[in-house]
C-alpha positions as CSV (number, residue, x, y, z in Angstrom):
1,M,-44.7,-96.7,76.2
2,T,-46.9,-93.5,76.7
3,Y,-46.3,-90.9,78.9
4,A,-48.6,-88.7,80.6
5,Q,-48.1,-84.7,79.9
6,S,-47.5,-84.3,83.9
7,D,-44.7,-87.1,84.0
8,I,-42.4,-85.1,80.7
9,P,-40.5,-82.4,82.4
10,W,-40.6,-80.2,80.0
11,P,-38.3,-77.1,80.5
12,V,-40.3,-73.4,80.9
13,N,-39.6,-70.9,79.3
14,G,-39.0,-67.8,81.9
15,L,-38.0,-65.0,80.0
16,D,-39.7,-61.7,79.8
17,P,-40.1,-59.4,77.0
18,V,-37.0,-57.7,77.6
19,R,-34.7,-60.4,78.1
20,R,-36.3,-62.4,74.7
21,L,-34.9,-58.8,73.0
22,H,-32.1,-59.5,74.5
23,V,-31.2,-62.6,73.7
24,L,-32.7,-62.4,70.1
25,A,-30.5,-59.3,69.1
26,A,-27.9,-61.0,70.2
27,G,-28.1,-63.3,67.4
28,V,-27.9,-60.3,64.9
29,R,-24.7,-59.5,64.4
30,G,-23.7,-55.6,65.2
31,A,-27.1,-55.3,67.1
32,Q,-27.3,-52.9,70.6
33,V,-29.8,-53.3,72.7
34,S,-30.6,-50.1,74.4
35,E,-32.2,-50.0,77.7
36,R,-33.8,-47.7,79.4
37,L,-36.2,-47.5,82.9
38,I,-39.2,-45.0,82.0
39,E,-40.7,-43.3,85.4
40,A,-44.7,-44.2,83.7
41,P,-46.5,-47.4,84.2
42,V,-46.5,-50.1,81.8
43,E,-50.4,-49.4,81.0
44,R,-49.2,-45.8,80.0
45,V,-46.3,-46.8,77.9
46,W,-46.7,-50.2,76.3
47,P,-50.2,-48.9,74.3
48,L,-48.1,-45.4,73.0
49,L,-44.8,-48.1,71.4
50,A,-47.7,-50.4,70.3
51,D,-49.1,-48.0,68.1
52,L,-47.1,-48.7,64.9
53,E,-49.4,-46.3,62.9
54,G,-49.1,-43.5,65.3
55,G,-46.7,-43.6,69.0
56,L,-44.0,-46.2,68.1
57,G,-43.1,-42.9,65.2
58,S,-42.9,-40.4,67.3
59,V,-39.9,-42.5,69.7
60,L,-38.3,-43.6,66.7
61,P,-36.2,-40.7,65.4
62,D,-35.5,-42.3,61.9
63,M,-39.1,-43.8,61.0
64,R,-41.3,-41.0,59.5
65,G,-44.8,-43.5,59.3
66,V,-45.5,-47.2,59.6
67,R,-48.9,-48.3,57.6
68,V,-50.2,-51.6,59.0
69,T,-51.2,-53.7,55.6
70,R,-52.3,-56.8,57.0
71,R,-52.9,-58.6,60.8
72,D,-53.5,-62.0,61.8
73,G,-53.3,-62.5,65.6
74,E,-49.8,-61.8,66.6
75,E,-48.2,-62.0,63.0
76,V,-48.0,-58.2,61.2
77,T,-47.2,-56.7,57.5
78,A,-46.3,-53.3,57.7
79,V,-44.9,-51.1,55.6
80,A,-42.6,-48.3,57.5
81,R,-40.8,-45.2,55.5
82,S,-37.6,-43.5,56.8
83,K,-37.1,-40.1,57.2
84,Y,-35.0,-40.7,54.2
85,G,-37.9,-41.6,52.1
86,F,-36.6,-45.3,52.3
87,R,-39.2,-47.8,52.4
88,A,-40.0,-51.5,53.7
89,R,-41.9,-54.2,54.0
90,L,-41.9,-55.4,57.6
91,E,-42.9,-59.0,58.9
92,G,-43.2,-60.2,62.4
93,V,-45.0,-60.3,65.8
94,Q,-46.5,-58.2,68.1
95,R,-47.8,-59.2,71.1
96,P,-48.5,-57.3,74.5
97,G,-45.3,-56.0,75.7
98,W,-43.0,-57.1,72.6
99,C,-43.0,-56.3,68.7
100,W,-40.2,-58.1,66.6
101,L,-40.4,-56.6,62.5
102,Q,-38.3,-57.3,59.9
103,S,-37.5,-56.7,56.4
104,R,-34.9,-57.8,54.2
105,F,-33.5,-54.5,55.3
106,L,-34.5,-53.0,58.6
107,L,-35.4,-54.7,61.7
108,V,-37.2,-53.1,64.7
109,G,-37.4,-55.0,68.2
110,V,-39.4,-53.2,71.1
111,A,-40.0,-54.8,74.5
112,A,-41.6,-53.7,77.8
113,V,-42.2,-54.6,81.3
114,A,-43.2,-53.7,84.5
115,E,-40.5,-52.6,87.0
116,G,-41.8,-51.2,90.3
117,E,-44.3,-48.1,89.5
118,G,-41.9,-47.7,86.2
119,T,-41.7,-49.4,82.5
120,R,-38.3,-51.3,81.4
121,V,-37.7,-50.8,77.8
122,A,-35.6,-51.7,75.3
123,L,-35.0,-51.5,72.0
124,T,-32.6,-52.4,69.3
125,G,-32.8,-52.4,65.2
126,G,-31.3,-50.8,62.4
127,V,-30.5,-51.6,58.4
128,R,-29.6,-55.4,58.1
129,V,-27.0,-56.9,55.7
130,P,-29.6,-58.2,52.9
131,G,-29.0,-62.2,53.5
132,R,-27.3,-62.3,56.3
133,A,-27.5,-62.3,60.5
134,A,-26.2,-58.7,60.5
135,L,-27.1,-54.9,61.1
136,V,-25.0,-52.5,59.7
137,P,-23.2,-50.9,63.0
138,V,-23.3,-47.2,62.0
139,G,-25.5,-45.4,64.6
140,V,-27.3,-48.2,66.2
141,G,-26.8,-47.7,69.4
142,R,-26.5,-44.0,69.3
143,S,-29.9,-44.6,67.8
144,G,-31.4,-46.4,70.3
145,R,-30.4,-44.0,73.2
146,R,-32.0,-41.2,70.8
147,S,-35.5,-43.2,71.1
148,L,-35.6,-43.9,74.4
149,D,-34.7,-39.9,75.1
150,R,-37.7,-39.0,73.4
151,L,-40.1,-41.9,75.1
152,S,-38.2,-40.5,78.0
153,A,-40.0,-36.8,77.2
154,L,-43.4,-38.0,76.6
155,F,-43.4,-39.2,80.1
156,D,-41.3,-36.3,82.1
157,P,-43.4,-35.0,84.8
158,S,-41.5,-31.9,84.3
159,G,-42.4,-31.9,81.0
160,V,-39.3,-30.9,80.3
């Protein structure tokens, strides 16, 4: 028996990028999602976050630099260097409003969606426990809050 495609009641994914980030982070022990409404339109905020080699480093306090080594559609490979001198080869996916990169030792997740006249931004990440879906829990939440503080300051209309 065959069915026309319209006869199959397939579920539809209704998750926006921020909710998707929450779902993925829930599967990583020790991960915390930091989230904030930024008072700027997503058309200004997302390009900064999506700029892995420039803008993202200005937001993540522990990141000294990122160099994209390969891009194939949504698939990205990059080398990240921390302010402590550690390097990580990150692989993952980047699409509008969404970026999830991970290496053996590092995880970076960023998502953004329009909310009213602003942008809802969510971040997760940290140092991974090799071979396990877990993050070292020390400083994960604090780092996310500091990143969002830095991002907010970039779009603060008072210039403070």
